[in-house]
N, C-alpha and C positions, 0 to 999 in steps of 0.2 A: 217191448218190442224194439228189432234194432234196423232202423231203415238206413239207408242213401238216397241222396242227394245228385244228381252230375247235372250241373249246371252249365252248358257251351253259351258260353256268354261273346259279345265284340271282342272282350280283350283275353281272355282267362275262360280256360275249361278244367272245371273243379267238382270234385270227385271231396261230397263230402259226407262222413258218417254220426250217424248221432241215435244214442239209449233215448226214446223217449215214452210215453206213455199217458194218455186220457188225464187231463187234468194238471200235467207235471210241466215244468219247463225241458226243454229238449236236451240232453246235455251231447256236449262235442266229446263223441269219440278218436279221430282220429280223419287228417286231410289231406287232399293231395289236390295238386294246381301246375298245369302248363300255363304257363303265358302264350298260347299261340296267336292269340291278334287276327285273330278272320278274317274280320273286314282290311284286313292291309291283303289278303288273296287276292280280295277282290279288279277285274280287268273293269277296260273303261267301259264294258259294254253291263254291270254285276254280277255279272257270275263268277259265283269263287273255282279256284283252280283245283287240279287234280290233289297238285300238292297239297292246302293248305285240306280237302279233304280226306285227304288219306293220315295225314300228322292226327286228324282227329277221330278215325277209324281206331290208325293205333292205341290213342290215349281210352277211349274208351274200350276195346279189349282189356289190357292193362287192369281199366278201372272192374273193370268185371271182375275179374279173380279176385282183385283185392277182398271186394264187396264180398264175396264167397272165406275169405281164408279169412274174413271180420265177420263172420255171422249173418251180416245181411239179409232179411226175410224179404226187403222190397226192395225197388229200385225207383226210387223218378226221378224222370231227362227231363228238365225241358229243355229249351235253347231261346236265344231271344232276338233281340234286333239283326243280326247277320243275316240269319239263315232266314229270318223273317221277312228278309226288304232284298235279299240274293235273288235272283231277274232263274236263278234254279233252282231254288232252292226246291222245291218239291221233288227235284231231280237228288238234291243232295240227299234229302232223309230217306228217301228210297234206297239211297246207293249204303245209309250207317245199317239200316233193319237189316238190309242182306247180306253185309256182310259184318253184323258183329250181333242180328236179331232184338238191340236196343232200338225203340221207336219215341223216338224226340218227339214231344209235345210242344208245340209252337205257341208262348205267348203273344198277346195281342201287348201291343201297347199299353194300355190303360186298364190290363191285365196284370200290368206288371207295376203297374202304380199302385194301383187294389193292394198286391197280394203284400207290397211293401209297406205301406200304409195298416194290414192287419198286423203286421212285424212288431211297427212302432209302439200300435197301439198298446200291443202288449206288454212289450218293454217297459215304459213309461205308466200304468195303469191308466184311468181312469182321469184323477187328479191333476193330467194334464191340462184338461178341457179342450177343446178348438185347434184342434191337429193341423199344421199345413209341412206336407213330409219331402224334402226334395231328393233327390235319386241322378244322381251322372251318372252313363254308364260311358261302354264303351260307344256304343252307338244311337244313344237315344240321354234326353233328361225328361225325367219322371215328376210329378207335380201330383198332389194328393193333398185332399185339406178335408176337414168332418168333426161330426162329434164323436163319433159312435166306431163302431170297427170295420161299417163296410162303409169308404169317404161319402162325402156327399159327390166330392167334385173328384176325377183322375183324368190327369192327360199326359200325354208323350207325346217328346217334340226330337223333332230330328236334328237334334244338339249333340250330340256325345262329344267327349273328347275325343276317341278314333277316327270317329268318320269326320268330326274339323278340321284336325290336322291333315288328311289323309289329303285332303280338298283345298285346304287352303296356305297350308304354312311350309310352301315348298320347300324355303331358306333353312340353314340352320347356322347360326339365330336367324332368326323368322326379322324380316325388314321392316322398315316403320311404319311400307303403305300394306302390307298383309293383316300385320296387326291392327291397323284404325280396320280392313276391309271385312275380316271376322269380325271383330268387333260389333261393327257398323251390324254386321245378317246376325248377328246371333240375340245384340237387342231389339232390332225388331222381331224377330219373331216371338221373342218373351214378353213384347208388348201384344203381340195380335191375343193375348189368352190375360193377361193380368183385368180388363175388366173382372172375367167370368170369377178368377179367384179373388175378388176382391169383394163381388158383393157374394159371396159366402157366408160374410163377417171377418170379420178380425180373427186372430189366431190368439190362443193363448201360450200357445210353447211351438216355436218354430225347428223341427231338425231334417240334421240330413245326414243320408246314406252315402255309403259305396267307397271304393278307396281311394278319391279324387277330393273328396270333402276329406276326408281322414289325411291324405299328405298334407293335403292344405291346413289342415287344422295344427298338423305338426309342426310345419313350419312357421308358422304363428303363437308357436310355442307351446303347444298340447304334450301331454304327456305321452309318453312311446309307447306303443302295444305290448311292450315289457311286462309294463305296470298295470295290466288286466282292465279287463271291459267295466269293471265299476266308477273305474275312475271318472270323473267330469272330463267333459273335453269341449270348446265351443272352438266356432272362427265367425271372425265378426267384420263386419262389411270394412271395416275399416282399414284391416289387415290386409283384404285383397287389392286394396284402392292402392296398400303399399309394394303389396308383392308381384301386380301383374308386371308393372317397368321394369321388375328386378331380373322376372324368370325372362320375360320377352328378351331380355338384354344376355343373356344366358344362354349354352349350344346347350341341345339334349346330355352331352357325357359333363356339364356344368351342373348341369338338372342334378343328374342321377348321383352326385354327389353329396347333395342334400340332406340333413336328418328326414325321415322318411320317406326316401324315395327311391322308388329301384328304379335299375337301368332300362326295362324291361319301358314302365310306365314314365320314363323319364320326359321323354319326346312328345308327351301326351299334356301333358299337368299344365302347359301354358294356356292351352288351349279351355283346359276344364278348369283355368282359372277363371277365366274371360267368361264362359257362360256363370263359374258361380257367381261373379262378381255383377252380373246382371240383373241374374233370377233374385239375388239378392236387394239391389238396388230398386231395381223396377217395383219391384213386391214389399218393397218399403219395410225389409227387414233390418236390424241392426244385427240381432249375430243369428244364429243357428247352433243348434248341441247335436252333438255328432252323435252318432245310436250304434252301441254294434251291429246290430239287427238290421237285415235288407230283407230281399226278393229270397232268399236259398229257406230263410228263420220262417217266414210265410207261409212257404209249399207246403211247410213242412207243419206246422200249427194249423193249415186249414185239413191238411188230411186226417192229424188228429184229432179235429171238431167231428169228422165222421165215424169215430170209433165209439163201439157201444162203452159204456163203465164198467 
C-alpha cells in the first residue's frame, strides 16, 4: 500500500509518501517539505497567528493534491509541540479541518518519544540491547530508553531548538550573557530527569535523531546525506564541546554557510548544540550514533503493525 504521512512540526511541515506493507521496511517514494517554523508565528500570549495558520492550510491543501496524484490510499496527519502548546491550538485544529478536511492528530510529548524509539529499535534491531534515544525538535527534547520496542521511559522536555532561540537568543550573534543563561537553564531542566534515566540502567547503544543532531554530526565530520542512510555517523560529546563556542561566535548567516546546515535552521543551531551537549554530558554519554529514522517512520511502522499479513 502507499501511505502518506503529513507531519506538522515546530520547524517543518513535511509530506512523506512511502510504499509499505506488513513485515517490510517502508520505502520512501516522495518527500515535500516547507520550513514554516510555526513556533515563530506565536505571539506573546502563545497564540499562533493567522499568517502562520494560512501558510499551514495552503501547504496541506497542496499536499492533499500531491498525495492523490501519487496514488496514496491513506494519509496519516499529526502535529507536535507547536500546535500542542499553542493557547489557541484547538481553534487551529478546527480551522485546518474546516478548510482542508484533514484532522490533525496532536501527539503528546511522551508519544513522540515512544514512536521515535520504535523507529530506532526497528532500524538497529535487538542486537543493540538497551537503547537510549535522544531527539531534539523545534519545540521539545525527547528522551526514551528501554530494552524492547516499547520504551521503559519516555520523556519530553520543553527544550526545542526553535523555542529556546526565540525565548533566549535575541542578538545575532548571541551575547556571552545570553549563551550562559541558556546553558544554565537547559542544564537545570535536563538535570531534573537524569536520575530517572540512570535508574533504568546503562544503555548499550545511544542514538540521536533529528535534523539538529544530523547537522551537528556533519559539522563534526560525519558523512553527508548524499552518501546514503547506511553510512555510520556519530556525534561525540567532545565535538560539541569544541563547536558550541564556535557557533556562539557566529552570526546565523555565517552558520548557514557551514556544511550540512540549512539557512532556515542556522539561527537555531546554537541552541540545539547547547541542548545536545547538556544531554550527552549530564547523561554521561561519550557519543551518540545518528539514526536516519525518527518520528515519521515510527508512526508508519505502528500503522503497519496493525495490518493483517
